[in-house]
N, CA, C and O atoms as a Tripos MOL2 file, in Angstrom:
@<TRIPOS>MOLECULE
protein
  292   291    73     0     0
PROTEIN
NO_CHARGES

@<TRIPOS>ATOM
      1 N         101.0610  181.0620   38.4790 N.3       1 MET1
      2 CA        101.8970  180.3470   37.5290 C.3       1 MET1
      3 C         103.3540  180.4970   37.9510 C.2       1 MET1
      4 O         103.6750  181.3310   38.7970 O.2       1 MET1
      5 N         104.2200  179.7030   37.3720 N.am      2 CYS2
      6 CA        105.6170  179.7420   37.7870 C.3       2 CYS2
      7 C         106.3650  180.8720   37.0940 C.2       2 CYS2
      8 O         105.9480  181.3770   36.0520 O.2       2 CYS2
      9 N         107.4530  181.2410   37.6900 N.am      3 GLU3
     10 CA        108.2930  182.2910   37.1190 C.3       3 GLU3
     11 C         109.1950  181.6560   36.0650 C.2       3 GLU3
     12 O         109.9140  180.7020   36.3600 O.2       3 GLU3
     13 N         109.1610  182.1720   34.8520 N.am      4 GLU4
     14 CA        109.9720  181.6160   33.7760 C.3       4 GLU4
     15 C         111.2420  182.4150   33.6170 C.2       4 GLU4
     16 O         111.2170  183.6420   33.5170 O.2       4 GLU4
     17 N         112.3640  181.6980   33.5950 N.am      5 ARG5
     18 CA        113.6410  182.3420   33.3590 C.3       5 ARG5
     19 C         114.0090  182.1420   31.9020 C.2       5 ARG5
     20 O         113.7460  181.0780   31.3440 O.2       5 ARG5
     21 N         114.6120  183.1390   31.2740 N.am      6 PRO6
     22 CA        114.9260  183.0280   29.8390 C.3       6 PRO6
     23 C         115.9110  181.9160   29.5100 C.2       6 PRO6
     24 O         115.9340  181.4430   28.3740 O.2       6 PRO6
     25 N         116.7320  181.4820   30.4780 N.am      7 ASP7
     26 CA        117.7200  180.4460   30.1930 C.3       7 ASP7
     27 C         117.2050  179.0370   30.4720 C.2       7 ASP7
     28 O         117.9520  178.0730   30.3050 O.2       7 ASP7
     29 N         115.9500  178.8920   30.8930 N.am      8 THR8
     30 CA        115.3770  177.5860   31.1920 C.3       8 THR8
     31 C         114.4710  177.1450   30.0480 C.2       8 THR8
     32 O         113.5240  177.8520   29.7060 O.2       8 THR8
     33 N         114.7510  175.9740   29.4460 N.am      9 PRO9
     34 CA        113.8720  175.4870   28.3740 C.3       9 PRO9
     35 C         112.4660  175.2290   28.9240 C.2       9 PRO9
     36 O         112.3250  174.8320   30.0800 O.2       9 PRO9
     37 N         111.4270  175.4470   28.1140 N.am     10 PRO10
     38 CA        110.0510  175.2570   28.5820 C.3      10 PRO10
     39 C         109.7770  173.8600   29.1360 C.2      10 PRO10
     40 O         108.9460  173.7080   30.0310 O.2      10 PRO10
     41 N         110.4660  172.8300   28.6170 N.am     11 GLU11
     42 CA        110.2350  171.4700   29.0720 C.3      11 GLU11
     43 C         110.6880  171.2520   30.5070 C.2      11 GLU11
     44 O         110.2590  170.2930   31.1480 O.2      11 GLU11
     45 N         111.5540  172.1300   31.0270 N.am     12 GLN12
     46 CA        112.1010  171.9510   32.3620 C.3      12 GLN12
     47 C         111.4320  172.8510   33.4010 C.2      12 GLN12
     48 O         111.8900  172.9250   34.5410 O.2      12 GLN12
     49 N         110.3620  173.5260   33.0190 N.am     13 ILE13
     50 CA        109.6800  174.4220   33.9370 C.3      13 ILE13
     51 C         108.5000  173.6760   34.5590 C.2      13 ILE13
     52 O         107.7140  173.0480   33.8500 O.2      13 ILE13
     53 N         108.3800  173.7470   35.8720 N.am     14 TRP14
     54 CA        107.2550  173.1370   36.5740 C.3      14 TRP14
     55 C         106.1490  174.1660   36.7070 C.2      14 TRP14
     56 O         106.3690  175.2650   37.2160 O.2      14 TRP14
     57 N         104.9700  173.8100   36.2530 N.am     15 GLU15
     58 CA        103.8270  174.7080   36.3300 C.3      15 GLU15
     59 C         103.1610  174.5360   37.6950 C.2      15 GLU15
     60 O         103.2210  173.4650   38.2990 O.2      15 GLU15
     61 N         102.5300  175.6050   38.1660 N.am     16 ARG16
     62 CA        101.7680  175.5220   39.4150 C.3      16 ARG16
     63 C         100.3210  175.2210   39.1020 C.2      16 ARG16
     64 O          99.7040  175.8810   38.2670 O.2      16 ARG16
     65 N          99.7890  174.2310   39.7690 N.am     17 GLY17
     66 CA         98.3690  173.9290   39.6260 C.3      17 GLY17
     67 C          98.0220  173.2550   38.3210 C.2      17 GLY17
     68 O          98.8410  173.1560   37.4070 O.2      17 GLY17
     69 N          96.7890  172.7930   38.2570 N.am     18 TRP18
     70 CA         96.3190  172.0700   37.0820 C.3      18 TRP18
     71 C          96.2310  172.9580   35.8530 C.2      18 TRP18
     72 O          96.6020  172.5260   34.7610 O.2      18 TRP18
     73 N          95.7490  174.1940   36.0020 N.am     19 GLU19
     74 CA         95.5680  175.0650   34.8390 C.3      19 GLU19
     75 C          96.8870  175.3670   34.1470 C.2      19 GLU19
     76 O          96.9640  175.3410   32.9190 O.2      19 GLU19
     77 N          97.9170  175.6540   34.9210 N.am     20 GLY20
     78 CA         99.2240  175.9180   34.3220 C.3      20 GLY20
     79 C          99.7710  174.6980   33.6110 C.2      20 GLY20
     80 O         100.3610  174.8060   32.5360 O.2      20 GLY20
     81 N          99.5720  173.5360   34.2160 N.am     21 HIS21
     82 CA        100.0410  172.2940   33.6030 C.3      21 HIS21
     83 C          99.2740  172.0100   32.3150 C.2      21 HIS21
     84 O          99.8640  171.6210   31.3080 O.2      21 HIS21
     85 N          97.9710  172.2020   32.3520 N.am     22 GLU22
     86 CA         97.1500  171.9470   31.1640 C.3      22 GLU22
     87 C          97.5700  172.8410   30.0020 C.2      22 GLU22
     88 O          97.7090  172.3700   28.8730 O.2      22 GLU22
     89 N          97.7720  174.1280   30.2750 N.am     23 ARG23
     90 CA         98.2060  175.0550   29.2130 C.3      23 ARG23
     91 C          99.5600  174.6440   28.6450 C.2      23 ARG23
     92 O          99.7620  174.6650   27.4300 O.2      23 ARG23
     93 N         100.4820  174.2730   29.5230 N.am     24 ALA24
     94 CA        101.8160  173.8760   29.0680 C.3      24 ALA24
     95 C         101.7490  172.6040   28.2220 C.2      24 ALA24
     96 O         102.4500  172.4940   27.2160 O.2      24 ALA24
     97 N         100.9110  171.6440   28.6220 N.am     25 GLN25
     98 CA        100.7620  170.4120   27.8430 C.3      25 GLN25
     99 C         100.1840  170.7230   26.4640 C.2      25 GLN25
    100 O         100.6340  170.1680   25.4620 O.2      25 GLN25
    101 N          99.2060  171.5930   26.4130 N.am     26 ARG26
    102 CA         98.6160  171.9660   25.1180 C.3      26 ARG26
    103 C          99.6500  172.6500   24.2150 C.2      26 ARG26
    104 O          99.6980  172.3910   23.0130 O.2      26 ARG26
    105 N         100.4700  173.5160   24.7970 N.am     27 ARG27
    106 CA        101.5170  174.1820   24.0040 C.3      27 ARG27
    107 C         102.5160  173.1610   23.4650 C.2      27 ARG27
    108 O         102.9110  173.2260   22.3010 O.2      27 ARG27
    109 N         102.9220  172.2200   24.3160 N.am     28 ARG28
    110 CA        103.8870  171.1990   23.8710 C.3      28 ARG28
    111 C         103.3020  170.3590   22.7380 C.2      28 ARG28
    112 O         103.9810  170.0990   21.7450 O.2      28 ARG28
    113 N         102.0480  169.9340   22.8820 N.am     29 MET29
    114 CA        101.4300  169.1220   21.8370 C.3      29 MET29
    115 C         101.2400  169.9280   20.5480 C.2      29 MET29
    116 O         101.3940  169.3820   19.4560 O.2      29 MET29
    117 N         100.9130  171.1950   20.6590 N.am     30 ALA30
    118 CA        100.7020  172.0280   19.4720 C.3      30 ALA30
    119 C         101.9900  172.1910   18.6690 C.2      30 ALA30
    120 O         101.9430  172.3510   17.4490 O.2      30 ALA30
    121 N         103.1410  172.1500   19.3460 N.am     31 ARG31
    122 CA        104.4230  172.3170   18.6470 C.3      31 ARG31
    123 C         104.8730  171.0630   17.9090 C.2      31 ARG31
    124 O         105.7470  171.1350   17.0450 O.2      31 ARG31
    125 N         104.2810  169.9030   18.2430 N.am     32 LEU32
    126 CA        104.7100  168.6640   17.6020 C.3      32 LEU32
    127 C         104.2740  168.6270   16.1370 C.2      32 LEU32
    128 O         103.2080  169.1360   15.7930 O.2      32 LEU32
    129 N         105.0950  168.0270   15.2770 N.am     33 PRO33
    130 CA        104.6610  167.8320   13.8900 C.3      33 PRO33
    131 C         103.5460  166.7810   13.8550 C.2      33 PRO33
    132 O         103.3880  165.9980   14.7920 O.2      33 PRO33
    133 N         102.7840  166.7750   12.7720 N.am     34 LEU34
    134 CA        101.6350  165.8830   12.6490 C.3      34 LEU34
    135 C         102.0100  164.4230   12.8620 C.2      34 LEU34
    136 O         101.2780  163.7000   13.5380 O.2      34 LEU34
    137 N         103.1280  163.9710   12.3070 N.am     35 TRP35
    138 CA        103.4860  162.5560   12.4280 C.3      35 TRP35
    139 C         103.7250  162.1780   13.8860 C.2      35 TRP35
    140 O         103.4280  161.0500   14.2810 O.2      35 TRP35
    141 N         104.2570  163.0960   14.6940 N.am     36 GLU36
    142 CA        104.4680  162.7980   16.1150 C.3      36 GLU36
    143 C         103.1460  162.7860   16.8710 C.2      36 GLU36
    144 O         102.9620  161.9840   17.7880 O.2      36 GLU36
    145 N         102.2300  163.6650   16.4950 N.am     37 LYS37
    146 CA        100.9130  163.6670   17.1250 C.3      37 LYS37
    147 C         100.1980  162.3540   16.8400 C.2      37 LYS37
    148 O          99.5770  161.7790   17.7340 O.2      37 LYS37
    149 N         100.2810  161.8740   15.5970 N.am     38 LEU38
    150 CA         99.6450  160.6040   15.2390 C.3      38 LEU38
    151 C         100.2940  159.4380   15.9810 C.2      38 LEU38
    152 O          99.5970  158.5430   16.4580 O.2      38 LEU38
    153 N         101.6180  159.4450   16.0790 N.am     39 ALA39
    154 CA        102.3100  158.3820   16.8180 C.3      39 ALA39
    155 C         101.8870  158.3950   18.2820 C.2      39 ALA39
    156 O         101.6720  157.3370   18.8740 O.2      39 ALA39
    157 N         101.7650  159.5830   18.8720 N.am     40 TRP40
    158 CA        101.3270  159.7020   20.2610 C.3      40 TRP40
    159 C          99.9180  159.1400   20.4230 C.2      40 TRP40
    160 O          99.6440  158.4040   21.3710 O.2      40 TRP40
    161 N          99.0290  159.4870   19.5010 N.am     41 LEU41
    162 CA         97.6520  159.0210   19.5660 C.3      41 LEU41
    163 C          97.5710  157.5000   19.4280 C.2      41 LEU41
    164 O          96.8240  156.8490   20.1590 O.2      41 LEU41
    165 N          98.3340  156.9350   18.4980 N.am     42 GLU42
    166 CA         98.3400  155.4830   18.3250 C.3      42 GLU42
    167 C          98.8340  154.7830   19.5860 C.2      42 GLU42
    168 O          98.2760  153.7620   19.9880 O.2      42 GLU42
    169 N          99.8690  155.3210   20.2070 N.am     43 GLU43
    170 CA        100.3800  154.7320   21.4430 C.3      43 GLU43
    171 C          99.3350  154.8420   22.5590 C.2      43 GLU43
    172 O          99.1570  153.9030   23.3340 O.2      43 GLU43
    173 N          98.6520  155.9770   22.6430 N.am     44 ALA44
    174 CA         97.6060  156.1560   23.6600 C.3      44 ALA44
    175 C          96.4870  155.1350   23.4480 C.2      44 ALA44
    176 O          95.9500  154.5940   24.4140 O.2      44 ALA44
    177 N          96.1380  154.8740   22.2040 N.am     45 GLN45
    178 CA         95.0990  153.8780   21.9170 C.3      45 GLN45
    179 C          95.5570  152.4800   22.3340 C.2      45 GLN45
    180 O          94.7580  151.6980   22.8490 O.2      45 GLN45
    181 N          96.8390  152.1580   22.1150 N.am     46 ARG46
    182 CA         97.3620  150.8590   22.5470 C.3      46 ARG46
    183 C          97.2970  150.7220   24.0640 C.2      46 ARG46
    184 O          96.9450  149.6640   24.5860 O.2      46 ARG46
    185 N          97.6380  151.7940   24.7630 N.am     47 VAL47
    186 CA         97.5910  151.7690   26.2320 C.3      47 VAL47
    187 C          96.1610  151.5490   26.7160 C.2      47 VAL47
    188 O          95.9370  150.7540   27.6290 O.2      47 VAL47
    189 N          95.2020  152.2350   26.1250 N.am     48 VAL48
    190 CA         93.8020  152.0830   26.5210 C.3      48 VAL48
    191 C          93.3470  150.6480   26.2970 C.2      48 VAL48
    192 O          92.7190  150.0530   27.1720 O.2      48 VAL48
    193 N          93.6560  150.0900   25.1380 N.am     49 ARG49
    194 CA         93.2700  148.6990   24.8530 C.3      49 ARG49
    195 C          93.9110  147.7580   25.8620 C.2      49 ARG49
    196 O          93.2620  146.8200   26.3240 O.2      49 ARG49
    197 N          95.1580  147.9880   26.2070 N.am     50 HIS50
    198 CA         95.8470  147.1420   27.1790 C.3      50 HIS50
    199 C          95.1750  147.2430   28.5530 C.2      50 HIS50
    200 O          94.9370  146.2270   29.2070 O.2      50 HIS50
    201 N          94.8740  148.4670   28.9860 N.am     51 LEU51
    202 CA         94.2490  148.6690   30.2940 C.3      51 LEU51
    203 C          92.8550  148.0530   30.3570 C.2      51 LEU51
    204 O          92.4160  147.6130   31.4190 O.2      51 LEU51
    205 N          92.1680  148.0220   29.2340 N.am     52 ARG52
    206 CA         90.8390  147.4110   29.1880 C.3      52 ARG52
    207 C          90.9050  145.8940   29.0320 C.2      52 ARG52
    208 O          89.8760  145.2210   29.0760 O.2      52 ARG52
    209 N          92.0960  145.3590   28.8520 N.am     53 GLY53
    210 CA         92.2500  143.9250   28.6780 C.3      53 GLY53
    211 C          91.8550  143.4390   27.3010 C.2      53 GLY53
    212 O          91.5450  142.2610   27.1230 O.2      53 GLY53
    213 N          91.8620  144.3370   26.3210 N.am     54 GLN54
    214 CA         91.5000  143.9760   24.9510 C.3      54 GLN54
    215 C          92.7440  143.5690   24.1790 C.2      54 GLN54
    216 O          93.8340  144.0720   24.4510 O.2      54 GLN54
    217 N          92.5960  142.6660   23.2230 N.am     55 PRO55
    218 CA         93.7650  142.2710   22.4180 C.3      55 PRO55
    219 C          94.2270  143.4240   21.5370 C.2      55 PRO55
    220 O          93.4310  144.2910   21.1770 O.2      55 PRO55
    221 N          95.5130  143.4370   21.1870 N.am     56 PRO56
    222 CA         96.0180  144.4940   20.2880 C.3      56 PRO56
    223 C          95.3310  144.4150   18.9270 C.2      56 PRO56
    224 O          94.9490  143.3340   18.4790 O.2      56 PRO56
    225 N          95.1800  145.5510   18.2800 N.am     57 LEU57
    226 CA         94.6070  145.5810   16.9400 C.3      57 LEU57
    227 C          95.6190  145.0520   15.9420 C.2      57 LEU57
    228 O          96.8230  145.2700   16.0820 O.2      57 LEU57
    229 N          95.1220  144.3630   14.9460 N.am     58 GLU58
    230 CA         96.0070  143.9130   13.8720 C.3      58 GLU58
    231 C          96.2420  145.0680   12.9130 C.2      58 GLU58
    232 O          95.3850  145.9360   12.7460 O.2      58 GLU58
    233 N          97.3930  145.0700   12.2950 N.am     59 ALA59
    234 CA         97.6880  146.1020   11.2980 C.3      59 ALA59
    235 C          96.7560  145.9040   10.1070 C.2      59 ALA59
    236 O          96.4820  144.7630    9.7340 O.2      59 ALA59
    237 N          96.2640  146.9810    9.5010 N.am     60 PRO60
    238 CA         95.3850  146.8290    8.3360 C.3      60 PRO60
    239 C          96.1450  146.2060    7.1730 C.2      60 PRO60
    240 O          97.3550  146.3840    7.0380 O.2      60 PRO60
    241 N          95.4150  145.4740    6.3350 N.am     61 SER61
    242 CA         96.0550  144.8780    5.1680 C.3      61 SER61
    243 C          96.4990  145.9920    4.2320 C.2      61 SER61
    244 O          95.9200  147.0790    4.2520 O.2      61 SER61
    245 N          97.5170  145.7420    3.4090 N.am     62 PRO62
    246 CA         98.0530  146.8040    2.5340 C.3      62 PRO62
    247 C          97.0070  147.4180    1.6000 C.2      62 PRO62
    248 O          97.0560  148.6200    1.3380 O.2      62 PRO62
    249 N          96.0540  146.6100    1.0870 N.am     63 ASP63
    250 CA         95.0640  147.1740    0.1670 C.3      63 ASP63
    251 C          94.0830  148.0980    0.8900 C.2      63 ASP63
    252 O          93.6140  149.0670    0.2940 O.2      63 ASP63
    253 N          93.7610  147.8260    2.1530 N.am     64 VAL64
    254 CA         92.8820  148.7100    2.9160 C.3      64 VAL64
    255 C          93.6330  149.9850    3.2740 C.2      64 VAL64
    256 O          93.0870  151.0830    3.1750 O.2      64 VAL64
    257 N          94.8930  149.8340    3.6920 N.am     65 ALA65
    258 CA         95.6930  151.0040    4.0570 C.3      65 ALA65
    259 C          95.9080  151.9210    2.8620 C.2      65 ALA65
    260 O          95.9830  153.1400    3.0170 O.2      65 ALA65
    261 N          96.0080  151.3370    1.6670 N.am     66 ALA66
    262 CA         96.2500  152.1280    0.4660 C.3      66 ALA66
    263 C          94.9530  152.7070   -0.1020 C.2      66 ALA66
    264 O          94.9820  153.5340   -1.0120 O.2      66 ALA66
    265 N          93.8010  152.2600    0.4490 N.am     67 GLY67
    266 CA         92.5280  152.7830   -0.0560 C.3      67 GLY67
    267 C          92.1780  152.2190   -1.4130 C.2      67 GLY67
    268 O          92.0260  152.9660   -2.3790 O.2      67 GLY67
    269 N          92.0470  150.8850   -1.4970 N.am     68 SER68
    270 CA         91.7930  150.2380   -2.7860 C.3      68 SER68
    271 C          90.4140  150.5560   -3.3510 C.2      68 SER68
    272 O          90.1340  150.2680   -4.5150 O.2      68 SER68
    273 N          89.5560  151.1510   -2.5270 N.am     69 GLY69
    274 CA         88.2280  151.4910   -3.0270 C.3      69 GLY69
    275 C          87.2360  150.3590   -2.8820 C.2      69 GLY69
    276 O          86.0890  150.4970   -3.3080 O.2      69 GLY69
    277 N          87.6420  149.2260   -2.2860 N.am     70 SER70
    278 CA         86.7360  148.0960   -2.1450 C.3      70 SER70
    279 C          85.8780  148.2140   -0.8870 C.2      70 SER70
    280 O          85.0130  147.3690   -0.6550 O.2      70 SER70
    281 N          86.1010  149.2430   -0.0720 N.am     71 GLU71
    282 CA         85.3030  149.4160    1.1370 C.3      71 GLU71
    283 C          83.9260  149.9350    0.7520 C.2      71 GLU71
    284 O          83.7720  150.6920   -0.2060 O.2      71 GLU71
    285 N          82.9230  149.5080    1.5270 N.am     72 GLN72
    286 CA         81.5690  150.0100    1.2860 C.3      72 GLN72
    287 C          81.3750  151.3070    2.0400 C.2      72 GLN72
    288 O          81.9300  151.4960    3.1220 O.2      72 GLN72
    289 N          80.5860  152.2020    1.4630 N.am     73 VAL73
    290 CA         80.3340  153.4990    2.0980 C.3      73 VAL73
    291 C          78.9540  153.5210    2.6850 C.2      73 VAL73
    292 O          78.5460  154.5260    3.2660 O.2      73 VAL73
@<TRIPOS>BOND
     1     1     2 1
     2     2     3 1
     3     3     4 2
     4     3     5 am
     5     5     6 1
     6     6     7 1
     7     7     8 2
     8     7     9 am
     9     9    10 1
    10    10    11 1
    11    11    12 2
    12    11    13 am
    13    13    14 1
    14    14    15 1
    15    15    16 2
    16    15    17 am
    17    17    18 1
    18    18    19 1
    19    19    20 2
    20    19    21 am
    21    21    22 1
    22    22    23 1
    23    23    24 2
    24    23    25 am
    25    25    26 1
    26    26    27 1
    27    27    28 2
    28    27    29 am
    29    29    30 1
    30    30    31 1
    31    31    32 2
    32    31    33 am
    33    33    34 1
    34    34    35 1
    35    35    36 2
    36    35    37 am
    37    37    38 1
    38    38    39 1
    39    39    40 2
    40    39    41 am
    41    41    42 1
    42    42    43 1
    43    43    44 2
    44    43    45 am
    45    45    46 1
    46    46    47 1
    47    47    48 2
    48    47    49 am
    49    49    50 1
    50    50    51 1
    51    51    52 2
    52    51    53 am
    53    53    54 1
    54    54    55 1
    55    55    56 2
    56    55    57 am
    57    57    58 1
    58    58    59 1
    59    59    60 2
    60    59    61 am
    61    61    62 1
    62    62    63 1
    63    63    64 2
    64    63    65 am
    65    65    66 1
    66    66    67 1
    67    67    68 2
    68    67    69 am
    69    69    70 1
    70    70    71 1
    71    71    72 2
    72    71    73 am
    73    73    74 1
    74    74    75 1
    75    75    76 2
    76    75    77 am
    77    77    78 1
    78    78    79 1
    79    79    80 2
    80    79    81 am
    81    81    82 1
    82    82    83 1
    83    83    84 2
    84    83    85 am
    85    85    86 1
    86    86    87 1
    87    87    88 2
    88    87    89 am
    89    89    90 1
    90    90    91 1
    91    91    92 2
    92    91    93 am
    93    93    94 1
    94    94    95 1
    95    95    96 2
    96    95    97 am
    97    97    98 1
    98    98    99 1
    99    99   100 2
   100    99   101 am
   101   101   102 1
   102   102   103 1
   103   103   104 2
   104   103   105 am
   105   105   106 1
   106   106   107 1
   107   107   108 2
   108   107   109 am
   109   109   110 1
   110   110   111 1
   111   111   112 2
   112   111   113 am
   113   113   114 1
   114   114   115 1
   115   115   116 2
   116   115   117 am
   117   117   118 1
   118   118   119 1
   119   119   120 2
   120   119   121 am
   121   121   122 1
   122   122   123 1
   123   123   124 2
   124   123   125 am
   125   125   126 1
   126   126   127 1
   127   127   128 2
   128   127   129 am
   129   129   130 1
   130   130   131 1
   131   131   132 2
   132   131   133 am
   133   133   134 1
   134   134   135 1
   135   135   136 2
   136   135   137 am
   137   137   138 1
   138   138   139 1
   139   139   140 2
   140   139   141 am
   141   141   142 1
   142   142   143 1
   143   143   144 2
   144   143   145 am
   145   145   146 1
   146   146   147 1
   147   147   148 2
   148   147   149 am
   149   149   150 1
   150   150   151 1
   151   151   152 2
   152   151   153 am
   153   153   154 1
   154   154   155 1
   155   155   156 2
   156   155   157 am
   157   157   158 1
   158   158   159 1
   159   159   160 2
   160   159   161 am
   161   161   162 1
   162   162   163 1
   163   163   164 2
   164   163   165 am
   165   165   166 1
   166   166   167 1
   167   167   168 2
   168   167   169 am
   169   169   170 1
   170   170   171 1
   171   171   172 2
   172   171   173 am
   173   173   174 1
   174   174   175 1
   175   175   176 2
   176   175   177 am
   177   177   178 1
   178   178   179 1
   179   179   180 2
   180   179   181 am
   181   181   182 1
   182   182   183 1
   183   183   184 2
   184   183   185 am
   185   185   186 1
   186   186   187 1
   187   187   188 2
   188   187   189 am
   189   189   190 1
   190   190   191 1
   191   191   192 2
   192   191   193 am
   193   193   194 1
   194   194   195 1
   195   195   196 2
   196   195   197 am
   197   197   198 1
   198   198   199 1
   199   199   200 2
   200   199   201 am
   201   201   202 1
   202   202   203 1
   203   203   204 2
   204   203   205 am
   205   205   206 1
   206   206   207 1
   207   207   208 2
   208   207   209 am
   209   209   210 1
   210   210   211 1
   211   211   212 2
   212   211   213 am
   213   213   214 1
   214   214   215 1
   215   215   216 2
   216   215   217 am
   217   217   218 1
   218   218   219 1
   219   219   220 2
   220   219   221 am
   221   221   222 1
   222   222   223 1
   223   223   224 2
   224   223   225 am
   225   225   226 1
   226   226   227 1
   227   227   228 2
   228   227   229 am
   229   229   230 1
   230   230   231 1
   231   231   232 2
   232   231   233 am
   233   233   234 1
   234   234   235 1
   235   235   236 2
   236   235   237 am
   237   237   238 1
   238   238   239 1
   239   239   240 2
   240   239   241 am
   241   241   242 1
   242   242   243 1
   243   243   244 2
   244   243   245 am
   245   245   246 1
   246   246   247 1
   247   247   248 2
   248   247   249 am
   249   249   250 1
   250   250   251 1
   251   251   252 2
   252   251   253 am
   253   253   254 1
   254   254   255 1
   255   255   256 2
   256   255   257 am
   257   257   258 1
   258   258   259 1
   259   259   260 2
   260   259   261 am
   261   261   262 1
   262   262   263 1
   263   263   264 2
   264   263   265 am
   265   265   266 1
   266   266   267 1
   267   267   268 2
   268   267   269 am
   269   269   270 1
   270   270   271 1
   271   271   272 2
   272   271   273 am
   273   273   274 1
   274   274   275 1
   275   275   276 2
   276   275   277 am
   277   277   278 1
   278   278   279 1
   279   279   280 2
   280   279   281 am
   281   281   282 1
   282   282   283 1
   283   283   284 2
   284   283   285 am
   285   285   286 1
   286   286   287 1
   287   287   288 2
   288   287   289 am
   289   289   290 1
   290   290   291 1
   291   291   292 2
@<TRIPOS>SUBSTRUCTURE
     1 MET1         2 RESIDUE 1 A MET
     2 CYS2         6 RESIDUE 1 A CYS
     3 GLU3        10 RESIDUE 1 A GLU
     4 GLU4        14 RESIDUE 1 A GLU
     5 ARG5        18 RESIDUE 1 A ARG
     6 PRO6        22 RESIDUE 1 A PRO
     7 ASP7        26 RESIDUE 1 A ASP
     8 THR8        30 RESIDUE 1 A THR
     9 PRO9        34 RESIDUE 1 A PRO
    10 PRO10       38 RESIDUE 1 A PRO
    11 GLU11       42 RESIDUE 1 A GLU
    12 GLN12       46 RESIDUE 1 A GLN
    13 ILE13       50 RESIDUE 1 A ILE
    14 TRP14       54 RESIDUE 1 A TRP
    15 GLU15       58 RESIDUE 1 A GLU
    16 ARG16       62 RESIDUE 1 A ARG
    17 GLY17       66 RESIDUE 1 A GLY
    18 TRP18       70 RESIDUE 1 A TRP
    19 GLU19       74 RESIDUE 1 A GLU
    20 GLY20       78 RESIDUE 1 A GLY
    21 HIS21       82 RESIDUE 1 A HIS
    22 GLU22       86 RESIDUE 1 A GLU
    23 ARG23       90 RESIDUE 1 A ARG
    24 ALA24       94 RESIDUE 1 A ALA
    25 GLN25       98 RESIDUE 1 A GLN
    26 ARG26      102 RESIDUE 1 A ARG
    27 ARG27      106 RESIDUE 1 A ARG
    28 ARG28      110 RESIDUE 1 A ARG
    29 MET29      114 RESIDUE 1 A MET
    30 ALA30      118 RESIDUE 1 A ALA
    31 ARG31      122 RESIDUE 1 A ARG
    32 LEU32      126 RESIDUE 1 A LEU
    33 PRO33      130 RESIDUE 1 A PRO
    34 LEU34      134 RESIDUE 1 A LEU
    35 TRP35      138 RESIDUE 1 A TRP
    36 GLU36      142 RESIDUE 1 A GLU
    37 LYS37      146 RESIDUE 1 A LYS
    38 LEU38      150 RESIDUE 1 A LEU
    39 ALA39      154 RESIDUE 1 A ALA
    40 TRP40      158 RESIDUE 1 A TRP
    41 LEU41      162 RESIDUE 1 A LEU
    42 GLU42      166 RESIDUE 1 A GLU
    43 GLU43      170 RESIDUE 1 A GLU
    44 ALA44      174 RESIDUE 1 A ALA
    45 GLN45      178 RESIDUE 1 A GLN
    46 ARG46      182 RESIDUE 1 A ARG
    47 VAL47      186 RESIDUE 1 A VAL
    48 VAL48      190 RESIDUE 1 A VAL
    49 ARG49      194 RESIDUE 1 A ARG
    50 HIS50      198 RESIDUE 1 A HIS
    51 LEU51      202 RESIDUE 1 A LEU
    52 ARG52      206 RESIDUE 1 A ARG
    53 GLY53      210 RESIDUE 1 A GLY
    54 GLN54      214 RESIDUE 1 A GLN
    55 PRO55      218 RESIDUE 1 A PRO
    56 PRO56      222 RESIDUE 1 A PRO
    57 LEU57      226 RESIDUE 1 A LEU
    58 GLU58      230 RESIDUE 1 A GLU
    59 ALA59      234 RESIDUE 1 A ALA
    60 PRO60      238 RESIDUE 1 A PRO
    61 SER61      242 RESIDUE 1 A SER
    62 PRO62      246 RESIDUE 1 A PRO
    63 ASP63      250 RESIDUE 1 A ASP
    64 VAL64      254 RESIDUE 1 A VAL
    65 ALA65      258 RESIDUE 1 A ALA
    66 ALA66      262 RESIDUE 1 A ALA
    67 GLY67      266 RESIDUE 1 A GLY
    68 SER68      270 RESIDUE 1 A SER
    69 GLY69      274 RESIDUE 1 A GLY
    70 SER70      278 RESIDUE 1 A SER
    71 GLU71      282 RESIDUE 1 A GLU
    72 GLN72      286 RESIDUE 1 A GLN
    73 VAL73      290 RESIDUE 1 A VAL
């Protein structure tokens, strides 16, 4: 793993090898607030749909987003 200096922010440290990078990515994601994690996930889903050549998803209607209870279980 790389040598960490106390004056270097974690975002600016280069990890050696895949394992070091994977651990650092997990730490960075764990520090994010929930709303940022959800935004990241939504963007990742858009990228996947784009790469697959699928059309973008439409935004849910306000009554579905609010949970009107009209959905079947």
